N, CA, C and O of each residue as an XYZ file, in Angstrom:
900
protein
N     -44.626     11.566      7.139
C     -43.508     11.581      8.084
C     -42.957     10.178      8.262
O     -43.718      9.247      8.525
N     -41.682     10.013      8.128
C     -41.022      8.739      8.370
C     -40.542      8.675      9.803
O     -40.237      9.707     10.401
N     -40.468      7.471     10.366
C     -39.924      7.323     11.709
C     -38.432      7.619     11.692
O     -37.759      7.386     10.688
N     -37.920      8.128     12.793
C     -36.494      8.396     12.894
C     -35.742      7.079     12.928
O     -36.214      6.091     13.491
N     -34.583      7.078     12.327
C     -33.774      5.867     12.268
C     -32.333      6.214     12.587
O     -31.960      7.386     12.641
N     -31.520      5.173     12.801
C     -30.100      5.360     13.079
C     -29.294      5.053     11.830
O     -29.547      4.049     11.164
N     -28.323      5.902     11.500
C     -27.471      5.634     10.352
C     -26.266      4.804     10.786
O     -26.216      4.304     11.910
N     -25.293      4.664      9.878
C     -24.177      3.769     10.147
C     -23.296      4.257     11.297
O     -22.513      3.478     11.841
N     -23.407      5.515     11.670
C     -22.618      6.029     12.776
C     -23.331      5.859     14.111
O     -22.757      6.124     15.168
N     -24.588      5.416     14.059
C     -25.361      5.306     15.281
C     -26.041      6.607     15.670
O     -26.671      6.694     16.724
N     -25.916      7.625     14.815
C     -26.537      8.920     15.070
C     -27.696      9.113     14.109
O     -27.494      9.139     12.895
N     -28.898      9.247     14.630
C     -30.055      9.458     13.775
C     -30.041     10.830     13.125
O     -29.466     11.780     13.656
N     -30.679     10.918     11.973
C     -30.812     12.176     11.244
C     -32.278     12.343     10.869
O     -32.932     11.381     10.468
N     -32.790     13.553     10.997
C     -34.147     13.849     10.558
C     -34.158     15.186      9.842
O     -33.522     16.140     10.289
N     -34.881     15.259      8.726
C     -35.061     16.494      7.988
C     -36.384     17.132      8.380
O     -37.408     16.453      8.464
N     -36.361     18.427      8.618
C     -37.555     19.209      8.928
C     -37.739     20.213      7.797
O     -36.901     21.095      7.604
N     -38.832     20.083      7.050
C     -39.056     20.875      5.855
C     -40.185     21.875      6.095
O     -41.280     21.508      6.520
N     -39.894     23.149      5.813
C     -40.898     24.212      5.911
C     -41.467     24.460      4.517
O     -40.785     25.011      3.653
N     -42.714     24.055      4.302
C     -43.319     24.126      2.969
C     -44.498     25.097      2.961
O     -45.275     25.175      3.912
N     -44.604     25.836      1.852
C     -45.817     26.620      1.594
C     -46.584     25.914      0.475
O     -47.504     25.144      0.749
N     -46.222     26.162     -0.751
C     -46.858     25.454     -1.874
C     -45.827     24.840     -2.815
O     -46.163     24.417     -3.921
N     -44.582     24.793     -2.375
C     -43.515     24.238     -3.205
C     -43.668     22.711     -3.329
O     -44.314     22.059     -2.508
N     -43.058     22.184     -4.365
C     -43.002     20.743     -4.557
C     -41.872     20.187     -3.698
O     -40.698     20.392     -4.005
N     -42.224     19.488     -2.629
C     -41.222     18.937     -1.712
C     -41.028     17.441     -1.905
O     -40.478     16.772     -1.029
N     -41.468     16.910     -3.034
C     -41.360     15.465     -3.257
C     -39.903     15.003     -3.324
O     -39.622     13.819     -3.136
N     -38.971     15.930     -3.591
C     -37.555     15.577     -3.675
C     -37.036     14.968     -2.385
O     -36.088     14.183     -2.406
N     -37.649     15.323     -1.258
C     -37.129     14.858      0.024
C     -37.201     13.333      0.137
O     -36.396     12.726      0.845
N     -38.146     12.722     -0.546
C     -38.271     11.259     -0.493
C     -37.081     10.578     -1.163
O     -36.765      9.430     -0.852
N     -36.422     11.284     -2.082
C     -35.292     10.702     -2.809
C     -34.029     10.616     -1.953
O     -33.073      9.938     -2.329
N     -34.018     11.289     -0.816
C     -32.845     11.256      0.044
C     -32.763      9.963      0.852
O     -31.683      9.576      1.298
N     -33.892      9.301      1.040
C     -33.893      8.069      1.817
C     -33.614      8.287      3.288
O     -33.128      7.384      3.970
N     -33.917      9.483      3.789
C     -33.695      9.825      5.188
C     -35.029     10.164      5.843
O     -35.953     10.600      5.158
N     -35.146      9.975      7.137
C     -36.392     10.346      7.830
C     -36.668     11.838      7.682
O     -35.746     12.653      7.670
N     -37.937     12.180      7.570
C     -38.284     13.588      7.390
C     -39.690     13.868      7.904
O     -40.503     12.962      8.084
N     -39.946     15.143      8.131
C     -41.292     15.645      8.392
C     -41.449     16.936      7.607
O     -40.584     17.810      7.661
N     -42.549     17.056      6.882
C     -42.856     18.253      6.118
C     -43.994     18.988      6.815
O     -45.097     18.458      6.947
N     -43.722     20.200      7.257
C     -44.754     21.044      7.838
C     -45.357     21.894      6.724
O     -44.644     22.608      6.019
N     -46.671     21.809      6.575
C     -47.361     22.381      5.426
C     -48.125     23.640      5.834
O     -48.993     23.602      6.707
N     -47.782     24.766      5.179
C     -48.455     26.031      5.440
C     -49.309     26.487      4.255
O     -49.607     27.673      4.114
N     -49.696     25.538      3.412
C     -50.460     25.875      2.217
C     -51.932     26.112      2.502
O     -52.650     26.629      1.647
N     -52.393     25.741      3.689
C     -53.817     25.828      4.016
C     -54.538     24.505      3.899
O     -55.697     24.385      4.296
N     -53.847     23.494      3.347
C     -54.446     22.170      3.237
C     -54.451     21.496      4.615
O     -53.507     21.670      5.385
N     -55.498     20.735      4.931
C     -55.538     20.049      6.225
C     -54.546     18.904      6.272
O     -54.165     18.360      5.235
N     -54.131     18.542      7.464
C     -53.207     17.429      7.617
C     -52.584     17.446      8.991
O     -52.661     18.450      9.698
N     -51.959     16.334      9.382
C     -51.387     16.239     10.733
C     -50.242     17.208     10.983
O     -49.957     17.544     12.132
N     -49.581     17.663      9.918
C     -48.456     18.583     10.077
C     -48.743     19.946      9.463
O     -47.832     20.668      9.057
N     -50.044     20.284      9.403
C     -50.433     21.596      8.892
C     -50.180     22.654      9.955
O     -50.440     22.437     11.138
N     -49.664     23.811      9.513
C     -49.421     24.946     10.390
C     -50.002     26.207      9.756
O     -50.149     26.273      8.535
N     -50.332     27.197     10.565
C     -50.761     28.473      9.980
C     -49.604     29.131      9.237
O     -48.443     28.981      9.617
N     -49.930     29.852      8.186
C     -48.897     30.473      7.360
C     -48.449     31.792      7.989
O     -48.806     32.873      7.519
N     -47.667     31.684      9.053
C     -47.168     32.853      9.761
C     -45.675     32.684     10.051
O     -45.158     31.567     10.064
N     -44.997     33.797     10.280
C     -43.649     33.776     10.840
C     -42.548     33.160     10.020
O     -41.496     32.822     10.563
N     -42.758     32.999      8.702
C     -41.730     32.440      7.835
C     -41.309     31.043      8.309
O     -42.001     30.429      9.121
N     -40.171     30.541      7.801
C     -39.717     29.208      8.233
C     -39.268     29.221      9.691
O     -39.189     28.169     10.325
N     -38.971     30.411     10.226
C     -38.621     30.505     11.642
C     -39.720     29.918     12.510
O     -39.442     29.158     13.438
N     -40.957     30.263     12.216
C     -42.089     29.728     12.974
C     -42.152     28.208     12.858
O     -42.432     27.519     13.839
N     -41.897     27.695     11.679
C     -41.923     26.239     11.473
C     -40.856     25.556     12.308
O     -41.142     24.584     13.006
N     -39.645     26.048     12.246
C     -38.541     25.403     12.964
C     -38.740     25.458     14.476
O     -38.526     24.465     15.171
N     -39.151     26.621     14.983
C     -39.361     26.752     16.423
C     -40.534     25.907     16.895
O     -40.494     25.341     17.988
N     -41.579     25.817     16.079
C     -42.705     24.951     16.425
C     -42.242     23.506     16.554
O     -42.608     22.811     17.502
N     -41.445     23.065     15.606
C     -40.929     21.696     15.654
C     -40.121     21.467     16.925
O     -40.310     20.461     17.609
N     -39.234     22.382     17.240
C     -38.380     22.219     18.422
C     -39.214     22.201     19.692
O     -38.998     21.355     20.560
N     -40.163     23.118     19.815
C     -41.000     23.173     21.012
C     -41.810     21.895     21.173
O     -41.941     21.381     22.283
N     -42.349     21.382     20.085
C     -43.161     20.164     20.145
C     -42.313     18.929     20.453
O     -42.751     18.046     21.190
N     -41.141     18.864     19.910
C     -40.334     17.643     20.003
C     -39.441     17.607     21.249
O     -39.051     16.528     21.696
N     -39.123     18.745     21.797
C     -38.154     18.861     22.890
C     -38.463     17.902     24.037
O     -39.610     17.837     24.478
N     -37.461     17.146     24.538
C     -36.044     17.088     24.173
C     -35.706     15.879     23.287
O     -34.547     15.475     23.197
N     -36.713     15.316     22.644
C     -36.537     14.041     21.939
C     -36.150     14.260     20.478
O     -36.979     14.143     19.575
N     -34.895     14.574     20.269
C     -34.374     14.790     18.923
C     -33.424     13.664     18.547
O     -32.842     13.021     19.421
N     -33.263     13.421     17.244
C     -32.214     12.488     16.815
C     -30.846     13.136     17.008
O     -30.756     14.269     17.482
N     -29.810     12.440     16.651
C     -28.468     12.992     16.795
C     -28.276     14.276     16.031
O     -27.539     15.160     16.468
N     -28.946     14.392     14.866
C     -28.813     15.574     14.023
C     -30.153     15.920     13.387
O     -30.910     15.030     12.998
N     -30.441     17.199     13.283
C     -31.633     17.681     12.598
C     -31.209     18.618     11.478
O     -30.343     19.474     11.662
N     -31.827     18.446     10.318
C     -31.585     19.305      9.156
C     -32.848     20.122      8.915
O     -33.911     19.573      8.625
N     -32.719     21.434      9.036
C     -33.844     22.337      8.806
C     -33.688     22.957      7.423
O     -32.647     23.530      7.103
N     -34.748     22.835      6.596
C     -34.659     23.307      5.220
C     -35.953     23.935      4.744
O     -37.038     23.541      5.171
N     -35.837     24.919      3.855
C     -36.965     25.358      3.056
C     -37.357     24.221      2.106
O     -36.569     23.312      1.846
N     -38.581     24.292      1.598
C     -39.051     23.230      0.700
C     -38.438     23.319     -0.687
O     -38.514     22.360     -1.455
N     -37.830     24.454     -1.023
C     -37.157     24.612     -2.317
C     -35.765     25.180     -2.064
O     -35.518     26.356     -2.333
N     -34.847     24.351     -1.546
C     -33.571     24.878     -1.059
C     -32.464     25.010     -2.090
O     -31.494     25.728     -1.853
N     -32.580     24.343     -3.221
C     -31.416     24.143     -4.074
C     -30.911     25.408     -4.750
O     -29.727     25.497     -5.075
N     -31.776     26.385     -4.970
C     -31.333     27.633     -5.568
C     -30.361     28.409     -4.707
O     -29.644     29.279     -5.203
N     -30.330     28.100     -3.406
C     -29.414     28.779     -2.486
C     -28.139     27.975     -2.232
O     -27.274     28.407     -1.469
N     -28.020     26.821     -2.860
C     -26.927     25.911     -2.528
C     -25.815     25.881     -3.567
O     -24.873     25.099     -3.435
N     -25.905     26.695     -4.571
C     -24.841     26.728     -5.562
C     -25.156     25.911     -6.789
O     -26.084     25.102     -6.799
N     -24.372     26.132     -7.821
C     -24.601     25.485     -9.108
C     -24.518     23.965     -8.976
O     -23.609     23.432     -8.340
N     -25.473     23.287     -9.580
C     -25.479     21.827     -9.603
C     -26.070     21.164     -8.371
O     -26.071     19.936     -8.278
N     -26.572     21.944     -7.424
C     -27.144     21.362     -6.210
C     -28.379     20.528     -6.544
O     -29.201     20.917     -7.374
N     -28.493     19.388     -5.891
C     -29.575     18.449     -6.149
C     -29.739     17.549     -4.929
O     -28.895     17.569     -4.033
N     -30.810     16.763     -4.878
C     -30.993     15.880     -3.728
C     -29.795     14.991     -3.436
O     -29.461     14.787     -2.269
N     -29.145     14.462     -4.452
C     -28.011     13.559     -4.230
C     -26.853     14.286     -3.555
O     -26.236     13.752     -2.633
N     -26.555     15.504     -4.010
C     -25.445     16.246     -3.405
C     -25.794     16.709     -2.001
O     -24.923     16.778     -1.134
N     -27.069     17.027     -1.772
C     -27.499     17.391     -0.421
C     -27.335     16.211      0.528
O     -26.830     16.373      1.638
N     -27.756     15.033      0.101
C     -27.602     13.849      0.947
C     -26.131     13.585      1.246
O     -25.780     13.224      2.369
N     -25.278     13.763      0.255
C     -23.849     13.556      0.460
C     -23.296     14.508      1.510
O     -22.491     14.112      2.353
N     -23.729     15.763      1.458
C     -23.266     16.744      2.441
C     -23.757     16.400      3.836
O     -23.011     16.532      4.806
N     -24.989     15.966      3.945
C     -25.529     15.577      5.252
C     -24.732     14.418      5.826
O     -24.346     14.438      6.995
N     -24.487     13.410      5.004
C     -23.745     12.234      5.473
C     -22.320     12.609      5.861
O     -21.783     12.083      6.836
N     -21.707     13.513      5.107
C     -20.356     13.962      5.443
C     -20.357     14.697      6.781
O     -19.470     14.483      7.606
N     -21.345     15.559      6.997
C     -21.442     16.277      8.265
C     -21.553     15.314      9.444
O     -20.939     15.522     10.491
N     -22.339     14.263      9.261
C     -22.504     13.271     10.330
C     -21.186     12.549     10.587
O     -20.785     12.378     11.738
N     -20.513     12.129      9.526
C     -19.234     11.423      9.687
C     -18.217     12.283     10.426
O     -17.456     11.784     11.255
N     -18.209     13.571     10.123
C     -17.230     14.481     10.720
C     -17.652     14.986     12.093
O     -16.880     15.666     12.769
N     -18.864     14.659     12.505
C     -19.341     15.109     13.803
C     -19.580     16.615     13.857
O     -19.411     17.236     14.906
N     -19.972     17.200     12.726
C     -20.246     18.632     12.675
C     -21.403     18.954     13.617
O     -22.419     18.259     13.629
N     -21.238     20.003     14.399
C     -22.271     20.378     15.362
C     -23.276     21.381     14.796
O     -24.457     21.350     15.142
N     -22.807     22.252     13.939
C     -23.697     23.226     13.307
C     -23.048     23.744     12.036
O     -21.850     24.025     12.000
N     -23.865     23.865     10.988
C     -23.393     24.472      9.748
C     -24.594     24.840      8.899
O     -25.703     24.360      9.136
N     -24.371     25.694      7.909
C     -25.410     26.046      6.958
C     -25.168     25.364      5.620
O     -24.087     24.832      5.369
N     -26.187     25.385      4.761
C     -26.076     24.759      3.447
C     -26.016     25.777      2.312
O     -25.723     25.410      1.174
N     -26.283     27.035      2.599
C     -26.221     28.046      1.540
C     -24.779     28.220      1.064
O     -23.833     27.995      1.820
N     -24.625     28.619     -0.182
C     -23.285     28.782     -0.750
C     -22.613     30.058     -0.251
O     -21.412     30.246     -0.450
N     -23.381     30.937      0.397
C     -22.855     32.233      0.819
C     -23.029     32.424      2.326
O     -23.786     31.702      2.975
N     -22.319     33.402      2.864
C     -22.463     33.865      4.235
C     -22.745     35.356      4.212
O     -22.519     36.019      3.200
N     -23.239     35.885      5.330
C     -23.568     37.295      5.422
C     -22.910     37.918      6.645
O     -22.634     37.233      7.630
N     -22.662     39.212      6.574
C     -22.269     39.969      7.754
C     -23.172     41.180      7.834
O     -23.332     41.908      6.854
N     -23.771     41.401      9.009
C     -24.706     42.509      9.137
C     -24.535     43.197     10.484
O     -23.865     42.684     11.380
N     -25.157     44.381     10.611
C     -25.135     45.093     11.876
C     -26.411     44.786     12.659
O     -27.152     43.868     12.307
N     -26.665     45.545     13.710
C     -27.818     45.279     14.568
C     -29.149     45.488     13.869
O     -30.175     44.968     14.307
N     -29.135     46.245     12.789
C     -30.351     46.483     12.009
C     -30.425     45.589     10.774
O     -31.242     45.807      9.880
N     -29.566     44.590     10.744
C     -29.579     43.668      9.616
C     -28.980     44.235      8.351
O     -29.077     43.617      7.291
N     -28.358     45.404      8.441
C     -27.768     46.031      7.255
C     -26.370     45.494      6.987
O     -25.611     45.243      7.924
N     -26.024     45.317      5.715
C     -26.838     45.572      4.519
C     -27.898     44.489      4.308
O     -27.707     43.326      4.662
N     -28.997     44.901      3.731
C     -30.071     43.962      3.387
C     -30.811     44.494      2.164
O     -30.576     45.618      1.719
N     -31.704     43.672      1.630
C     -32.450     44.078      0.434
C     -33.939     44.215      0.741
O     -34.784     44.011     -0.132
N     -34.251     44.562      1.990
C     -35.650     44.626      2.397
C     -36.430     45.715      1.666
O     -37.660     45.692      1.654
N     -35.727     46.665      1.059
C     -36.406     47.727      0.321
C     -36.255     47.568     -1.188
O     -36.536     48.499     -1.942
N     -35.817     46.405     -1.627
C     -35.648     46.191     -3.065
C     -36.996     46.336     -3.778
O     -37.975     45.717     -3.361
N     -37.066     47.133     -4.832
C     -38.347     47.381     -5.516
C     -39.053     46.101     -5.959
O     -40.279     46.013     -5.902
N     -38.284     45.117     -6.395
C     -38.910     43.885     -6.890
C     -39.588     43.083     -5.789
O     -40.393     42.194     -6.070
N     -39.264     43.395     -4.526
C     -39.874     42.669     -3.410
C     -41.045     43.406     -2.771
O     -41.651     42.904     -1.824
N     -41.364     44.585     -3.278
C     -42.432     45.367     -2.669
C     -43.744     44.589     -2.706
O     -44.150     44.075     -3.748
N     -44.396     44.514     -1.546
C     -45.669     43.816     -1.452
C     -45.574     42.343     -1.141
O     -46.594     41.695     -0.909
N     -44.366     41.794     -1.132
C     -44.225     40.358     -0.881
C     -44.401     40.024      0.593
O     -44.822     38.918      0.931
N     -44.083     40.971      1.477
C     -44.300     40.772      2.902
C     -44.534     42.120      3.560
O     -44.160     43.163      3.025
N     -45.164     42.081      4.737
C     -45.555     43.313      5.426
C     -44.344     44.134      5.871
O     -44.440     45.353      6.005
N     -43.219     43.480      6.098
C     -42.043     44.185      6.589
C     -41.188     44.812      5.509
O     -40.084     45.283      5.782
N     -41.692     44.822      4.273
C     -40.907     45.406      3.181
C     -40.566     46.863      3.515
O     -41.406     47.617      4.007
N     -39.327     47.234      3.236
C     -38.881     48.602      3.438
C     -38.363     48.896      4.827
O     -37.859     49.990      5.078
N     -38.476     47.933      5.746
C     -38.028     48.148      7.116
C     -36.726     47.401      7.381
O     -36.391     46.438      6.691
N     -36.005     47.862      8.391
C     -34.809     47.149      8.810
C     -35.172     45.838      9.503
O     -36.333     45.579      9.818
N     -34.144     45.020      9.731
C     -34.311     43.724     10.392
C     -33.816     43.878     11.830
O     -32.648     44.215     12.026
N     -34.655     43.644     12.847
C     -34.278     43.928     14.234
C     -33.388     42.851     14.857
O     -33.742     42.251     15.871
N     -32.245     42.618     14.246
C     -31.360     41.549     14.709
C     -30.886     41.824     16.134
O     -30.972     40.954     17.000
N     -30.385     43.035     16.373
C     -29.894     43.372     17.701
C     -30.993     43.369     18.744
O     -30.778     42.919     19.870
N     -32.163     43.865     18.386
C     -33.287     43.902     19.323
C     -33.707     42.501     19.744
O     -33.912     42.241     20.930
N     -33.836     41.610     18.789
C     -34.222     40.235     19.107
C     -33.124     39.545     19.912
O     -33.417     38.822     20.864
N     -31.879     39.761     19.542
C     -30.763     39.202     20.306
C     -30.880     39.614     21.767
O     -30.753     38.775     22.659
N     -31.119     40.891     22.018
C     -31.210     41.390     23.383
C     -32.353     40.782     24.168
O     -32.272     40.667     25.390
N     -33.420     40.391     23.481
C     -34.564     39.778     24.152
C     -34.299     38.332     24.552
O     -34.801     37.867     25.575
N     -33.515     37.624     23.753
C     -33.384     36.185     23.995
C     -32.066     35.767     24.627
O     -31.948     34.645     25.119
N     -31.062     36.661     24.624
C     -29.750     36.309     25.171
C     -29.332     37.268     26.272
O     -29.751     38.425     26.299
N     -28.512     36.778     27.169
C     -27.913     37.600     28.215
C     -26.675     38.302     27.667
O     -26.101     37.882     26.662
N     -26.275     39.376     28.343
C     -25.045     40.056     27.972
C     -25.254     41.156     26.953
O     -26.373     41.432     26.522
N     -24.154     41.771     26.583
C     -24.177     42.896     25.651
C     -24.491     42.439     24.240
O     -24.061     41.370     23.809
N     -25.234     43.249     23.537
C     -25.591     42.935     22.152
C     -24.410     43.269     21.245
O     -23.901     44.388     21.294
N     -23.963     42.319     20.417
C     -22.841     42.597     19.502
C     -23.182     43.718     18.509
O     -24.349     43.961     18.198
N     -22.155     44.378     18.032
C     -22.338     45.416     17.021
C     -22.595     44.813     15.640
O     -23.279     45.414     14.811
N     -22.046     43.627     15.399
C     -22.205     42.994     14.091
C     -22.355     41.485     14.260
O     -22.034     40.924     15.308
N     -22.844     40.849     13.212
C     -23.131     39.420     13.247
C     -22.630     38.770     11.954
O     -22.897     39.262     10.858
N     -21.901     37.658     12.095
C     -21.518     36.850     10.941
C     -22.530     35.728     10.812
O     -22.604     34.847     11.669
N     -23.303     35.761      9.747
C     -24.402     34.819      9.550
C     -23.893     33.649      8.721
O     -23.680     33.781      7.516
N     -23.701     32.514      9.363
C     -23.097     31.363      8.682
C     -24.123     30.373      8.139
O     -23.763     29.413      7.457
N     -25.407     30.606      8.441
C     -26.448     29.715      7.911
C     -27.622     30.546      7.407
O     -28.729     30.446      7.935
N     -27.378     31.375      6.374
C     -28.474     32.190      5.834
C     -29.461     31.344      5.044
O     -29.222     30.167      4.776
N     -30.561     31.963      4.681
C     -31.589     31.352      3.834
C     -32.350     30.238      4.541
O     -33.036     29.454      3.885
N     -32.245     30.152      5.861
C     -33.033     29.174      6.599
C     -32.710     27.733      6.269
O     -33.612     26.900      6.179
N     -31.429     27.427      6.086
C     -31.003     26.061      5.750
C     -29.845     25.690      6.654
O     -28.748     26.231      6.514
N     -30.077     24.771      7.581
C     -29.059     24.502      8.582
C     -29.066     23.065      9.077
O     -30.071     22.358      9.010
N     -27.907     22.666      9.575
C     -27.646     21.332     10.105
C     -27.201     21.524     11.551
O     -26.266     22.283     11.808
N     -27.855     20.851     12.500
C     -27.532     21.084     13.907
C     -27.631     19.790     14.698
O     -28.512     18.965     14.453
N     -26.722     19.621     15.647
C     -26.715     18.422     16.481
C     -27.714     18.544     17.624
O     -28.123     19.643     17.996
N     -28.094     17.411     18.165
C     -29.000     17.383     19.304
C     -28.424     18.161     20.476
O     -29.142     18.909     21.139
N     -27.137     17.991     20.734
C     -26.528     18.667     21.880
C     -26.594     20.182     21.738
O     -26.755     20.890     22.732
N     -26.471     20.687     20.513
C     -26.548     22.128     20.308
C     -27.984     22.636     20.497
O     -28.190     23.734     21.015
N     -28.970     21.842     20.080
C     -30.355     22.240     20.334
C     -30.623     22.285     21.830
O     -31.242     23.225     22.329
N     -30.160     21.276     22.537
C     -30.435     21.171     23.967
C     -29.581     22.105     24.814
O     -29.766     22.171     26.029
N     -28.652     22.825     24.200
C     -27.885     23.829     24.943
C     -28.769     24.996     25.370
O     -28.397     25.772     26.250
N     -29.938     25.120     24.748
C     -30.945     26.104     25.154
C     -32.140     25.357     25.749
O     -32.453     24.239     25.340
N     -32.785     25.976     26.697
C     -33.890     25.327     27.407
C     -35.163     25.309     26.578
O     -35.297     26.037     25.594
N     -36.096     24.462     26.998
C     -37.416     24.438     26.384
C     -38.076     25.806     26.504
O     -38.718     26.273     25.563
N     -37.918     26.452     27.668
C     -38.502     27.777     27.869
C     -37.908     28.800     26.904
O     -38.610     29.705     26.452
N     -36.634     28.665     26.591
C     -36.005     29.560     25.612
C     -36.731     29.470     24.282
O     -37.107     30.494     23.712
N     -36.936     28.251     23.778
C     -37.572     28.091     22.472
C     -39.032     28.507     22.507
O     -39.534     29.058     21.528
N     -39.723     28.258     23.604
C     -41.109     28.691     23.717
C     -41.195     30.217     23.683
O     -42.116     30.778     23.088
N     -40.244     30.879     24.317
C     -40.229     32.340     24.289
C     -39.920     32.851     22.886
O     -40.553     33.800     22.424
N     -38.960     32.239     22.204
C     -38.654     32.613     20.822
C     -39.889     32.445     19.935
O     -40.194     33.309     19.114
N     -40.590     31.336     20.107
C     -41.789     31.088     19.310
C     -42.848     32.147     19.601
O     -43.540     32.599     18.690
N     -42.976     32.540     20.855
C     -43.939     33.579     21.219
C     -43.616     34.895     20.511
O     -44.516     35.586     20.034
N     -42.331     35.238     20.445
C     -41.936     36.468     19.757
C     -42.361     36.440     18.294
O     -42.845     37.440     17.763
N     -42.179     35.296     17.647
C     -42.542     35.162     16.241
C     -44.058     35.183     16.077
O     -44.575     35.812     15.154
N     -44.763     34.505     16.958
C     -46.225     34.482     16.879
C     -46.826     35.866     17.124
O     -47.910     36.168     16.624
N     -46.135     36.700     17.881
C     -46.614     38.062     18.117
C     -46.400     38.978     16.926
O     -46.875     40.114     16.920
N     -45.693     38.494     15.921
C     -45.485     39.226     14.670
C     -45.833     38.291     13.516
O     -44.974     37.978     12.692
N     -47.093     37.842     13.451
C     -47.448     36.738     12.552
C     -47.193     36.998     11.076
O     -46.820     36.085     10.339
N     -47.392     38.238     10.641
C     -47.173     38.559      9.224
C     -45.780     39.120      8.985
O     -45.492     39.654      7.914
N     -44.919     38.997      9.986
C     -43.542     39.477      9.898
C     -43.484     40.950      9.534
O     -42.587     41.388      8.813
N     -44.449     41.712     10.039
C     -44.497     43.143      9.771
C     -43.292     43.860     10.361
O     -42.810     44.844      9.800
N     -42.805     43.358     11.506
C     -41.624     43.937     12.146
C     -40.347     43.180     11.795
O     -39.280     43.476     12.335
N     -40.451     42.209     10.896
C     -39.312     41.407     10.432
C     -38.673     40.563     11.541
O     -37.467     40.318     11.538
N     -39.504     40.130     12.481
C     -39.004     39.274     13.554
C     -38.500     37.947     13.009
O     -37.427     37.486     13.401
N     -39.249     37.334     12.123
C     -38.814     36.079     11.522
C     -37.510     36.242     10.769
O     -36.643     35.370     10.818
N     -37.372     37.362     10.069
C     -36.120     37.647      9.374
C     -34.956     37.748     10.357
O     -33.850     37.289     10.073
N     -35.218     38.354     11.516
C     -34.144     38.511     12.505
C     -33.620     37.164     12.970
O     -32.411     36.993     13.126
N     -34.503     36.213     13.193
C     -34.054     34.890     13.623
C     -33.200     34.222     12.552
O     -32.294     33.457     12.879
N     -33.471     34.494     11.289
C     -32.652     33.935     10.215
C     -31.208     34.410     10.307
O     -30.298     33.736      9.825
N     -30.995     35.578     10.931
C     -29.642     36.095     11.115
C     -29.025     35.632     12.443
O     -27.884     35.981     12.747
N     -29.769     34.849     13.236
C     -29.303     34.490     14.575
C     -29.177     32.992     14.825
O     -28.824     32.590     15.934
N     -29.455     32.156     13.830
C     -29.375     30.707     14.076
C     -27.991     30.289     14.539
O     -27.869     29.402     15.384
N     -26.942     30.911     14.004
C     -25.576     30.513     14.378
C     -25.299     30.823     15.847
O     -24.447     30.179     16.459
N     -25.996     31.789     16.418
C     -25.853     32.080     17.849
C     -26.746     31.148     18.663
O     -26.315     30.589     19.672
N     -27.981     30.985     18.223
C     -28.915     30.097     18.926
C     -28.341     28.703     19.059
O     -28.463     28.077     20.111
N     -27.712     28.208     17.996
C     -27.152     26.859     18.003
C     -25.629     26.868     18.163
O     -24.953     25.913     17.781
N     -25.104     27.940     18.722
C     -23.661     28.046     18.894
C     -23.125     27.306     20.101
O     -21.919     27.079     20.198
N     -24.003     26.922     21.032
C     -23.582     26.117     22.171
C     -23.011     26.880     23.347
O     -22.567     26.260     24.313
N     -23.007     28.209     23.303
C     -22.437     28.997     24.399
C     -23.497     29.200     25.474
O     -24.368     30.059     25.343
N     -23.419     28.403     26.539
C     -24.415     28.454     27.607
C     -24.365     29.750     28.394
O     -25.323     30.073     29.098
N     -23.278     30.504     28.296
C     -23.173     31.768     29.018
C     -24.195     32.790     28.520
O     -24.490     33.764     29.214
N     -24.730     32.572     27.331
C     -25.709     33.486     26.769
C     -27.119     33.221     27.269
O     -28.021     34.024     27.029
N     -27.321     32.109     27.958
C     -28.659     31.770     28.433
C     -29.075     32.682     29.580
O     -28.313     32.894     30.523
N     -30.284     33.217     29.491
C     -30.841     33.988     30.600
C     -31.303     33.029     31.700
O     -31.551     31.850     31.446
N     -31.414     33.549     32.921
C     -31.843     32.723     34.044
C     -33.282     32.269     33.906
O     -33.648     31.190     34.373
N     -34.100     33.093     33.265
C     -35.516     32.753     33.080
C     -36.042     33.477     31.853
O     -35.510     34.507     31.438
N     -37.099     32.917     31.282
C     -37.754     33.504     30.114
C     -39.230     33.667     30.420
O     -39.843     32.778     31.011
N     -39.818     34.812     30.018
C     -41.228     35.061     30.328
C     -42.165     34.125     29.571
O     -43.383     34.212     29.727
């Protein structure tokens, strides 16, 4: 883990990497502060249990660090480039991060695509034959609407435009802090209660990052259990 630093804009940037057994050595080539959370089973200061997909990693980081974040945090899988379009590489990723900082972007995703789904996460490929056995929630819907209703106030939308799929996102400190520490602790509890993602809770959060970091304080509940 590198110490957080300030870039030329005066806004610090830190990368948070969710790793299982992938080669994450590329992150050192960016020359930016980072922390790699390791779910491979190897011991270490940033070792985590292999539960809850990258959602568990990101929420753990937020709960532990709150409210001391740099100006911007980049949350990424340890092997992100296959989701970023043809020619994606560490150099192009760094360029995009720096551009986001210069433009004062508050939230965005890095995947080349966006998704639109309903409350059950449909359409999805959770029943794709090639994925059978890869996770406990195979063949089941994604409880996007159910999770939304647990963590946000107000009526649950009929559909969701997912602007940061694949667990790759850029978010400002102010957008993280638009939700309370108790909010993130409750979200983490939901994921920990479904450790093997049998109910696809972790998948649901992947469809909700744009709402979580959307900055609309009207969605905050008065209290979280």
